[in-house]
C-alpha positions in Angstrom: 40.0 -60.6 -79.3 38.4 -59.3 -76.2 40.4 -59.4 -73.0 38.4 -60.5 -69.9 39.6 -60.0 -66.4 38.5 -62.7 -64.0 38.5 -61.9 -60.3 39.1 -64.5 -57.6 36.8 -65.3 -54.8 38.6 -63.1 -52.3 37.5 -59.7 -53.8 34.2 -57.9 -53.4 31.8 -57.1 -56.2 30.2 -53.7 -56.6 27.0 -54.7 -55.1 28.5 -56.6 -52.2 27.9 -55.0 -48.8 31.0 -53.4 -47.1 31.6 -53.5 -43.4 33.4 -50.6 -41.9 34.7 -49.0 -38.7 34.5 -45.3 -37.9 36.9 -43.4 -35.7 36.5 -39.7 -34.9 39.8 -38.2 -33.6 39.4 -36.1 -30.5 39.6 -32.3 -30.8 40.4 -31.6 -27.2 36.9 -30.1 -26.6 34.7 -32.8 -24.9 31.4 -31.0 -25.8 32.4 -30.6 -29.4 33.5 -34.2 -29.6 30.2 -35.3 -28.3 28.4 -33.1 -30.9 30.5 -34.6 -33.7 29.8 -38.2 -32.6 26.1 -37.4 -32.4 26.1 -35.8 -35.9 27.9 -38.6 -37.8 25.8 -41.0 -39.7 28.8 -43.1 -40.4 29.3 -43.7 -36.7 25.6 -44.1 -35.7 24.8 -46.4 -38.6 27.9 -48.6 -38.7 26.3 -51.3 -36.6 23.3 -51.6 -38.9 23.2 -53.8 -42.0 26.3 -53.3 -44.2 25.8 -51.2 -47.3 27.3 -51.3 -50.8 30.5 -49.4 -51.6 28.4 -46.8 -53.5 26.0 -46.3 -50.6 28.9 -46.1 -48.2 30.4 -43.4 -50.4 27.2 -41.4 -50.3 27.1 -41.8 -46.5 30.7 -40.4 -46.3 29.7 -37.4 -48.5 26.7 -36.6 -46.3 28.9 -36.6 -43.2 30.9 -33.7 -44.5 28.0 -31.3 -44.3 26.7 -32.8 -41.1 30.0 -32.5 -39.3 30.6 -28.9 -40.6 27.2 -28.0 -39.2 28.3 -29.5 -35.8 31.5 -27.3 -35.9 29.5 -24.2 -36.8 27.0 -24.9 -34.0 29.9 -24.4 -31.6 31.1 -21.2 -33.3 33.8 -22.8 -35.5 32.9 -21.2 -38.8 36.4 -21.5 -40.3 36.8 -25.2 -39.4 37.3 -28.1 -41.8 36.6 -31.8 -41.9 38.8 -34.5 -43.5 37.7 -38.1 -44.0 40.1 -40.9 -45.1 39.4 -44.5 -45.8 41.8 -47.4 -45.6 41.7 -51.2 -45.5 41.7 -51.8 -41.8 43.6 -55.1 -42.3 46.5 -53.6 -44.3 47.3 -50.3 -42.5 51.1 -49.6 -42.4 53.0 -50.7 -39.3 53.9 -47.1 -38.5 50.2 -46.4 -38.1 50.3 -43.6 -40.7 47.0 -42.8 -42.4 47.6 -43.1 -46.2 44.0 -43.8 -47.1 41.8 -42.5 -49.8 40.2 -39.1 -49.4 36.5 -39.3 -48.8 35.9 -36.9 -51.7 38.0 -39.0 -54.1 35.7 -39.7 -57.2 37.3 -43.1 -57.5 36.5 -44.1 -53.9 33.6 -46.5 -54.8 35.8 -48.4 -57.2 38.6 -48.6 -54.7 36.2 -49.9 -52.0 35.3 -52.8 -54.3 38.9 -54.0 -54.2 38.8 -54.5 -50.4 38.8 -58.3 -50.0 35.7 -60.0 -48.6 35.9 -60.2 -44.8 38.0 -57.1 -44.5 36.6 -53.9 -43.0 37.1 -50.4 -44.3 38.6 -48.1 -41.6 37.1 -44.6 -41.8 39.0 -41.9 -39.9 37.4 -38.5 -39.4 39.6 -35.5 -38.4 37.9 -32.2 -37.4 40.0 -29.1 -37.4 38.0 -26.5 -35.6 40.1 -23.5 -36.2 39.3 -20.2 -34.5 36.0 -20.0 -32.5 34.0 -17.0 -33.7 32.4 -14.7 -31.1 29.3 -12.5 -31.1 29.8 -9.2 -32.8 27.0 -6.7 -33.0 23.6 -7.6 -31.6 20.5 -5.8 -33.0 16.9 -6.0 -31.9 14.7 -4.8 -34.8 11.1 -4.0 -34.3 8.5 -5.7 -36.5 6.8 -3.6 -39.1 4.7 -0.8 -37.5 6.1 -1.5 -34.0 7.9 1.1 -32.0 11.7 0.7 -31.3 12.6 -2.2 -29.0 13.8 -1.2 -25.6 14.4 -3.9 -23.0 13.8 -3.4 -19.3 16.2 -4.8 -16.7 14.4 -8.1 -16.4 14.2 -8.6 -20.2 17.8 -7.7 -20.7 18.9 -10.2 -18.0 16.8 -12.9 -19.6 18.2 -12.1 -23.1 21.8 -12.1 -21.9 23.3 -11.7 -25.4 26.4 -9.6 -25.5 29.3 -9.0 -27.9 32.3 -11.2 -27.2 30.3 -14.3 -26.2 31.0 -17.5 -28.1 29.0 -17.7 -31.3 27.4 -21.0 -30.4 24.0 -21.9 -31.9 22.7 -22.9 -28.5 23.5 -19.5 -27.0 22.2 -17.5 -30.0 18.9 -19.4 -30.2 18.5 -19.7 -26.5 18.8 -15.9 -26.0 15.8 -15.3 -28.3 13.7 -17.9 -26.7 14.6 -16.6 -23.2 13.6 -13.1 -24.3 10.3 -14.2 -25.6 9.6 -16.1 -22.4 10.4 -13.1 -20.2 8.1 -10.9 -22.3 5.2 -13.3 -22.1 5.6 -13.4 -18.3 5.0 -9.6 -18.3 1.7 -10.1 -20.1 2.7 -9.8 -23.7 0.7 -12.7 -24.9 1.3 -12.2 -28.6 5.0 -11.4 -28.4 7.2 -13.1 -31.0 11.0 -13.1 -31.2 12.1 -14.4 -34.6 14.8 -16.8 -35.4 17.9 -14.6 -35.7 19.6 -13.6 -38.9 23.4 -13.9 -38.8 26.3 -12.4 -40.8 29.8 -13.8 -40.7 32.7 -11.4 -40.5 35.7 -13.7 -41.3 38.2 -10.8 -41.0 37.3 -10.3 -37.3 36.1 -13.8 -36.6 32.8 -12.5 -35.4 29.1 -13.2 -36.1 26.7 -10.3 -36.2 23.2 -11.2 -35.0 19.8 -9.5 -35.6 16.5 -10.5 -34.0 13.1 -9.2 -35.1 10.8 -8.5 -32.1 7.0 -8.1 -32.1 6.0 -7.1 -28.6 2.3 -6.6 -28.9 0.0 -5.3 -26.1 -0.1 -6.3 -22.5 -3.2 -8.4 -22.0 -5.3 -9.9 -19.2 -6.9 -13.3 -19.0 -10.3 -13.5 -20.6 -13.1 -16.0 -20.3 -12.3 -19.7 -19.5 -13.9 -22.5 -21.5 -14.1 -26.0 -20.1 -14.4 -29.0 -22.4 -14.6 -32.7 -21.5 -16.2 -32.4 -18.1 -18.7 -35.1 -17.7 -19.2 -35.8 -14.0 -17.2 -32.9 -12.6 -19.0 -29.6 -11.9 -17.4 -26.6 -13.6 -18.0 -24.6 -10.4 -15.6 -26.9 -8.6 -12.9 -26.2 -11.3 -13.5 -22.5 -11.0 -13.1 -22.6 -7.2 -10.0 -24.8 -7.5 -8.2 -22.7 -10.1 -5.4 -20.4 -8.9 -6.0 -18.0 -11.8 -9.1 -16.0 -12.8 -10.3 -13.9 -15.7 -9.1 -10.3 -15.4 -5.7 -11.2 -14.0 -2.5 -10.6 -15.9 -1.6 -13.2 -18.6 1.4 -15.1 -17.3 2.2 -18.6 -18.8 4.0 -19.8 -15.6 0.9 -19.1 -13.5 -1.3 -20.8 -16.1 0.9 -23.9 -16.1 0.9 -24.1 -12.3 -2.8 -23.9 -12.4 -3.0 -26.7 -14.9 -0.7 -28.9 -12.8 -2.7 -28.1 -9.7 -5.9 -29.3 -11.3 -4.1 -32.4 -12.6 -2.9 -33.2 -9.1 -6.4 -33.7 -7.9 -6.4 -37.2 -9.5 -9.8 -36.6 -11.1 -8.4 -36.4 -14.6 -6.1 -38.6 -16.8 -5.2 -35.5 -18.8 -5.5 -31.7 -18.4 -4.6 -29.3 -21.2 -4.8 -25.6 -21.5 -4.2 -23.5 -24.6 -5.3 -20.2 -26.3 -5.5 -18.9 -29.8 -3.3 -16.4 -31.6 -5.9 -13.6 -31.5 -7.4 -11.6 -28.6 -11.1 -11.4 -27.8 -13.1 -8.3 -28.7 -12.5 -6.8 -25.3 -8.7 -7.2 -25.7 -8.3 -10.2 -23.3 -6.9 -13.6 -23.9 -9.4 -16.4 -23.5 -8.2 -19.8 -22.2 -9.5 -23.2 -23.3 -9.2 -26.0 -20.8 -9.6 -29.6 -22.1 -10.2 -32.4 -19.6 -10.2 -36.1 -19.8 -11.8 -37.6 -16.7 -10.2 -40.6 -15.1 -11.8 -43.8 -14.0 -14.5 -43.3 -11.3 -14.1 -46.7 -9.7 -11.0 -48.7 -8.7 -10.3 -51.8 -6.7 -7.1 -52.4 -4.8 -5.5 -55.0 -2.5 -3.8 -54.5 0.8 -1.6 -56.9 2.7 1.3 -57.2 5.1 2.9 -59.7 7.5 4.9 -59.7 10.7 5.5 -62.5 13.1 3.9 -60.5 16.0 0.7 -59.2 14.3 0.6 -62.0 11.8 -0.9 -61.5 8.4 -3.4 -58.9 7.3 -5.1 -58.9 3.9 -8.0 -57.2 2.4 -9.5 -55.2 -0.5 -10.4 -51.6 -1.1 -13.0 -50.2 -3.4 -12.8 -46.5 -4.3 -15.5 -44.3 -5.8 -13.9 -41.1 -7.1 -15.7 -37.8 -7.7 -18.7 -39.1 -5.8 -20.9 -35.9 -6.1 -18.9 -34.1 -8.9 -16.7 -32.0 -6.6 -13.8 -34.4 -6.2 -15.2 -36.3 -3.2 -13.8 -39.7 -2.7 -15.5 -42.7 -1.0 -13.3 -45.6 0.0 -14.6 -48.9 1.4 -12.0 -51.2 3.0 -12.4 -54.7 4.4 -9.4 -56.3 6.1 -8.9 -59.6 7.9 -6.2 -59.3 10.7 -4.4 -61.4 13.2 -3.6 -64.3 10.8 -1.2 -66.3 13.0 0.6 -63.6 14.9 2.4 -64.1 18.2 0.7 -61.1 19.7 -2.7 -62.3 18.5 -5.1 -64.8 20.1 -7.3 -65.1 17.0 -8.7 -63.6 13.8 -9.9 -60.1 13.7 -11.3 -57.6 11.2 -11.2 -54.0 10.3 -14.0 -52.6 8.2 -14.2 -48.9 7.4 -15.6 -46.4 5.1 -13.8 -43.1 4.4 -15.3 -40.1 2.8 -13.0 -37.2 1.8 -14.2 -33.9 0.6 -11.4 -31.6 -0.7 -11.4 -27.8 -0.5 -13.9 -27.8 2.3 -14.5 -24.2 3.4 -11.3 -23.1 1.7 -9.0 -24.3 -0.9 -6.3 -25.8 1.3 -8.7 -27.6 3.7 -10.1 -31.1 3.4 -12.9 -32.7 5.3 -12.7 -36.4 6.2 -15.3 -38.7 7.7 -14.8 -42.3 8.8 -17.1 -45.0 10.1 -15.2 -48.1 11.3 -15.8 -51.5 12.9 -12.9 -53.2 14.6 -12.4 -56.6 16.2 -8.9 -57.3 17.7 -7.9 -60.6 19.5 -4.7 -59.3 21.0 -2.9 -61.0 23.9 -3.1 -57.6 25.8 -6.9 -57.4 25.4 -9.8 -58.4 23.1 -11.7 -55.5 21.6 -14.8 -55.1 19.6 -15.5 -51.4 18.7 -17.5 -49.1 16.5 -16.0 -45.7 15.7 -17.3 -42.5 14.1 -14.7 -39.8 13.3 -14.9 -36.5 11.6 -11.9 -34.2 11.0 -10.5 -31.3 9.0 -7.0 -31.2 7.7 -5.6 -27.8 6.8 -2.5 -27.4 4.7 -0.7 -24.4 6.0 2.0 -24.6 3.3 4.1 -27.1 1.5 5.6 -28.4 4.7 3.1 -27.8 7.4 -0.4 -29.1 8.0 -2.7 -29.2 11.0 -5.8 -31.3 11.7 -8.6 -31.2 14.3 -11.9 -33.0 14.7 -14.0 -35.2 16.9 -14.4 -39.0 17.5 -17.0 -41.2 19.2 -16.1 -44.8 20.1 -18.4 -47.5 21.5 -16.4 -50.5 22.5 -16.3 -53.7 24.6 -12.9 -54.9 25.9 -12.0 -58.1 27.7 -8.8 -58.2 29.6 -7.7 -60.8 32.1 -11.1 -62.3 32.3 -12.9 -59.0 32.9 -15.2 -57.5 30.3 -16.0 -53.8 30.3 -17.9 -51.5 27.9 -16.7 -48.0 27.2 -18.2 -45.0 25.5 -15.4 -42.5 24.7 -15.5 -39.0 23.3 -12.3 -37.5 22.1 -11.1 -34.4 20.2 -7.9 -35.2 18.3 -5.6 -32.3 17.4 -2.4 -32.7 15.4 0.3 -30.8 13.6 2.8 -32.2 11.1 6.0 -30.9 9.4 7.7 -32.6 6.5 11.0 -31.0 5.3 12.2 -34.1 3.3 10.8 -32.8 0.0 9.2 -36.2 -0.6 5.6 -36.0 -1.7 4.8 -39.7 -1.5 4.9 -41.0 2.1 6.3 -44.4 1.0 9.1 -42.9 -1.1 12.3 -43.2 1.0 13.5 -39.8 2.3 17.3 -39.1 2.0 17.5 -35.7 3.8 15.5 -33.4 6.0 13.3 -33.7 9.1 9.8 -34.9 9.8 7.9 -33.9 12.9 4.5 -35.1 14.1 2.7 -34.0 17.3 -0.8 -34.8 18.5 -2.8 -34.1 21.6 -6.2 -35.9 22.2 -8.4 -34.7 25.1 -10.7 -37.6 25.9 -13.6 -38.6 28.2 -14.7 -42.2 29.1 -18.3 -41.9 30.1 -19.2 -45.5 31.1 -19.0 -46.7 34.7 -18.0 -43.3 36.0 -16.5 -40.5 34.0 -12.8 -40.2 33.6 -11.0 -37.5 31.7 -7.5 -37.9 30.3 -5.3 -36.4 27.6 -3.0 -38.4 25.3 0.0 -36.6 24.0 2.5 -38.0 21.6 5.3 -36.6 19.4 7.6 -38.2 16.8 10.7 -36.8 15.1 12.6 -38.4 12.3 15.6 -37.1 10.4 17.7 -38.3 7.5 21.3 -37.7 6.5 22.8 -38.6 3.1 26.4 -39.7 3.3 27.1 -38.1 0.0 27.6 -34.9 2.0 30.7 -36.6 3.5 32.0 -37.5 0.0 31.8 -41.2 0.6 28.7 -42.1 -1.4 26.7 -41.1 -4.4 23.5 -39.1 -3.7 20.7 -41.3 -2.3 22.8 -44.4 -2.0 23.8 -44.4 1.6 21.6 -42.8 4.2 21.5 -42.6 8.0 18.0 -42.3 9.6 16.9 -41.6 13.1 13.5 -41.6 14.8 12.5 -40.7 18.3 9.0 -41.0 19.8 7.7 -39.8 23.2 4.2 -40.2 24.6 2.4 -39.3 27.8 -1.1 -39.6 29.3 -2.3 -37.0 31.8 -5.4 -36.8 33.9 -5.9 -40.5 35.0 -4.0 -43.5 36.2 -3.3 -46.5 34.1 -6.3 -48.6 35.1 -8.7 -45.6 34.9 -7.9 -45.5 31.2 -9.5 -48.0 28.7 -6.9 -50.5 27.7 -6.9 -49.4 24.0 -6.1 -45.8 25.0 -3.0 -46.7 27.1 0.5 -46.4 25.7 2.4 -49.4 24.4 5.7 -50.2 22.7 7.1 -53.1 20.7 6.6 -53.8 17.0 7.7 -52.1 13.8 6.4 -48.7 14.8 8.5 -48.5 18.0 10.9 -51.3 19.0 11.5 -54.1 16.6 12.6 -57.5 18.0 9.7 -57.4 20.4 6.1 -58.4 19.6 3.4 -55.7 19.3 2.7 -54.3 22.8 5.5 -56.5 24.1 7.6 -53.7 25.8 6.4 -52.4 29.2 4.6 -53.7 32.3 2.9 -57.1 32.0 0.5 -58.9 34.3 2.4 -61.3 36.5 3.4 -64.6 35.0 1.7 -63.8 31.7 2.5 -62.4 28.3 -0.4 -59.9 28.7 0.7 -56.3 28.5 -0.8 -53.8 30.9 0.1 -50.7 29.0 1.2 -47.4 30.6 0.9 -43.7 30.8 4.4 -42.9 29.6 6.4 -44.2 26.6 9.6 -43.3 24.7 11.4 -45.1 21.9 14.2 -44.4 19.5 15.5 -46.0 16.3 18.6 -45.8 14.2 19.0 -47.2 10.7 21.8 -47.4 8.1 20.2 -47.7 4.6 22.4 -48.8 1.6 21.2 -49.1 -2.0 22.7 -52.0 -3.9 22.7 -52.0 -7.7 19.6 -50.5 -9.2 16.7 -52.2 -7.4 18.0 -53.7 -4.2 19.1 -52.4 -0.8 20.1 -53.5 2.7 19.3 -52.0 6.1 20.9 -52.4 9.6 19.1 -51.0 12.6 18.9 -50.7 16.4 15.8 -49.8 18.3 15.2 -49.1 22.0 12.2 -48.1 24.1 10.4 -48.3 27.4 6.9 -48.0 28.9 6.0 -47.1 32.5 2.9 -46.4 34.6 4.3 -43.1 35.7 3.8 -39.7 34.2 7.4 -39.0 33.4 9.1 -40.5 30.3 12.6 -42.1 30.3 11.8 -44.4 33.3 11.3 -48.1 33.4 13.2 -51.0 31.8 14.7 -50.2 28.5 14.3 -52.9 25.9 16.7 -53.0 22.9 16.3 -54.8 19.6 18.6 -55.0 16.6 18.4 -56.5 13.2 18.8 -56.2 9.4 16.6 -56.1 6.4 16.5 -56.3 2.6 14.7 -53.9 0.2 13.5 -54.3 -3.3 12.7 -51.0 -4.9 9.6 -50.8 -7.1 8.0 -47.8 -8.9 5.5 -47.3 -6.0 8.0 -47.8 -3.2 10.4 -50.3 -1.6 9.2 -53.7 -0.5 10.5 -54.2 3.1 11.7 -57.3 4.8 13.2 -56.9 8.3 14.4 -59.5 10.8 15.0 -58.3 14.4 16.0 -60.0 17.7 15.7 -58.7 21.3 19.0 -58.0 23.0 17.4 -58.2 26.5 14.3 -60.4 26.0 11.8 -60.4 28.8 10.1 -63.5 30.2 7.8 -65.1 27.6 9.1 -62.7 25.0 9.6 -63.8 21.4 13.1 -64.8 20.3 12.9 -63.0 16.9 10.5 -61.1 14.7 9.9 -60.8 11.0 8.3 -57.8 9.3 7.2 -57.5 5.7 5.6 -54.4 4.2 5.7 -51.6 1.7 7.7 -48.5 2.3 10.4 -47.8 4.9 9.6 -48.2 8.6 9.9 -44.4 9.0 
């Protein structure tokens, strides 16, 4: 008679999947614990689909070697790993671990006895033991090479010394750092091999040997350009910061690659070289380019209660003549319902920018522009032609100079006058915020902008005048006081001062006078709403002296939102000395939504000492911070 054992419905069959939980007991070394967790398949795969008892046993066996490797990577070559398995639902009340050893050959059969619905509790215990240290360190020359002697810079980069922890990261990193240091000295073919290691259990040390092939010092050879379609190779040669005949240095080659990529002409720029030298002993470089789109279309828009809405489109032609020139055509409708506007206006302009004009850090810009503004202060129709050169002195400083011709007709208080104005704008700008994109919020540093514009109005008698203006803004991150995380809470200040010399207010065309009010100076007052006004009207006269200041508290909220509180103040007078006149103060608050291209801004401000016929509040919507 054959005896048959029948199993009730509460037990698992061999092929049934087995759920489990994995616990790795802390070793007291946070970095080592993190490495153990990252190495364990049991831990990383426990949330995936459950596996059969036999597959789970295989996963346990694999973890032994993976976890031992993690211990050894931190220098624990005498460590051990134990893994025990229990039924999580039937552990003893005293918490003692009396489970099956992970290497028990009967483990698969025992796992099958765990009732359906119960989870296996897997506990991993790592015993690091003594951490090994570096013993002898040997640099062996490759076959046929002379003995290896490191100079001071190479020895500093290598950094490997007896007594250091025998961690894989340190050992491998030392060889990589040595190879990098040697390539920076012109050894283009240098190779530092993966080290060989010998354990010395008696002394708990690890002897290390690296094989080094230094090779010759080489210079850069010929450059090959592939993928250029519209772009002239001569422009790339002029733009490059490296040249054939110079010492081979990977860091300079990479900086040159990044500089070419920063022009915006290419969607991808790669540079590489082979493993052999040219016949003249130099290292040729191969540049591969993928040119970007030549044409693009963009939209522009904004809104404030004083200037109303503005909306338009921009069409850009990149690399116009093959030397990175850029032509941009923009058409905007302005004055859509603003309290400082009397009607619709327009702003049409064409910008041509030619980079590296005359020298590498110098750009030429040309603008032709047609403007119509229906402001309450005046109504203007104008044509402008402007040419200028911007020179980048260094990463923080740039200066610009140029010339402008303006033919305009302006109506103010029922009088219409035509003006022909010649001007020579000069400016200097400093940016110490470390922010490359102007609409990315700054969290520290200082920005300074100063300009001086000698001008001559040649219609109905000649008048000469000079407009001078300077703006300073600075930012302070409250993380320096220990009360906020970096970039989360920022204080920002802005101060502006302007002056016109050489002519009185009414001898200067209305559009050349100084005004305040609006998002650029004093929020809470409409555009040009601060300063002298014609009697019993809301028409601004403008002035020859202006000053304004702003203070903001900026607070990030969660990941994508923020809030701002601010106070602005400013004044405009017809005198030639600033800080005179009636000070107007505005205050308000705003919200921010942070996007990949910059924050979307919404500010609401009210005047604290509103003038007659002034607006009761103002709303501003735009992209980027106000300053």
